[in-house]
C-alpha positions in Angstrom: 75.1 91.5 49.7 76.1 87.9 48.6 80.0 87.5 48.7 81.7 84.3 47.9 78.2 82.4 48.5 77.9 84.0 52.1 75.2 86.5 52.7 76.3 89.9 54.5 73.6 91.9 56.4 74.0 95.7 54.7 72.1 96.8 57.5 74.5 95.4 60.3 77.3 97.1 58.5 75.3 100.4 58.3 74.6 100.0 61.9 78.0 99.4 62.7 79.5 102.3 60.9 76.5 104.9 61.7 77.9 104.9 65.5 81.1 106.6 64.5 81.1 110.4 65.4 82.2 111.7 61.9 79.7 109.8 60.1 76.5 111.6 58.9 75.0 109.1 56.6 76.2 105.5 55.2 75.0 103.2 53.1 76.2 99.6 52.4 76.0 98.2 48.9 77.5 95.3 47.2 79.8 96.0 44.2 80.5 93.4 41.5 84.0 91.3 42.0 85.3 88.8 39.7 86.5 86.4 42.4 83.5 86.6 45.1 80.7 87.8 42.8 80.0 90.9 45.2 82.2 92.5 47.9 80.5 95.1 50.3 81.2 99.0 50.0 80.4 101.6 52.3 79.5 105.0 51.0 79.8 107.4 53.7 78.5 111.2 53.9 81.0 112.9 56.5 79.7 115.2 58.9 81.1 118.9 58.5 84.8 119.3 59.8 85.3 115.5 59.7 88.3 114.4 57.6 87.9 111.4 55.4 91.1 109.6 56.9 90.1 109.7 60.4 86.5 108.7 59.7 87.7 105.7 57.5 90.1 104.6 60.2 87.3 104.9 63.1 84.9 103.2 60.7 87.5 100.2 60.1 88.3 100.0 64.1 84.4 99.8 64.9 84.1 96.9 62.1 87.2 95.2 63.4 85.5 95.4 66.8 82.3 94.0 65.7 84.1 91.2 63.9 86.1 90.4 67.0 82.7 90.5 69.1 81.1 88.1 66.9 78.5 90.6 65.7 79.9 91.0 62.0 81.4 87.9 60.1 85.2 88.4 58.9 84.0 88.6 55.4 81.7 91.3 55.9 84.6 94.0 56.0 84.4 96.1 53.4 87.1 96.5 51.1 86.3 100.0 49.7 85.1 103.0 52.0 84.0 105.8 49.6 83.3 109.3 50.8 80.7 111.3 48.7 79.0 114.8 49.2 75.3 113.2 49.6 73.7 109.8 49.1 70.8 109.4 46.4 67.4 109.2 48.0 63.9 108.1 46.2 61.0 110.5 46.0 59.9 109.2 49.5 63.5 110.1 50.9 64.8 106.8 51.4 68.2 105.8 50.1 68.4 104.7 46.5 70.9 101.9 46.8 69.9 100.8 43.2 71.1 104.3 41.9 74.1 104.3 44.1 75.2 100.7 42.9 74.7 101.9 39.2 76.7 104.9 39.9 79.5 103.0 41.6 79.5 99.9 39.5 81.8 101.1 37.0 84.4 102.9 39.1 
């Protein structure tokens, strides 16, 4: 993800968010932004019984800890955290980030 000329690791964002108890699956993608070119967005599948509000708050707290601890850059904090029922997969079972970006770029 390239935002304002700075590279943001989608893997680092996904690793940080995936440790949150209510997260079943997560994908970090870059969405178009007029000012920065792209901005990071997390797309999350919550575990059954987890509420989106609580999971989002926990993810944001984990990312803030990562920024404070120097593991993440301050510009890597996603502006949007979206919740979906399932993430698109390729024929071999990998996350299909291209399809995910295409479906969310117009929102």
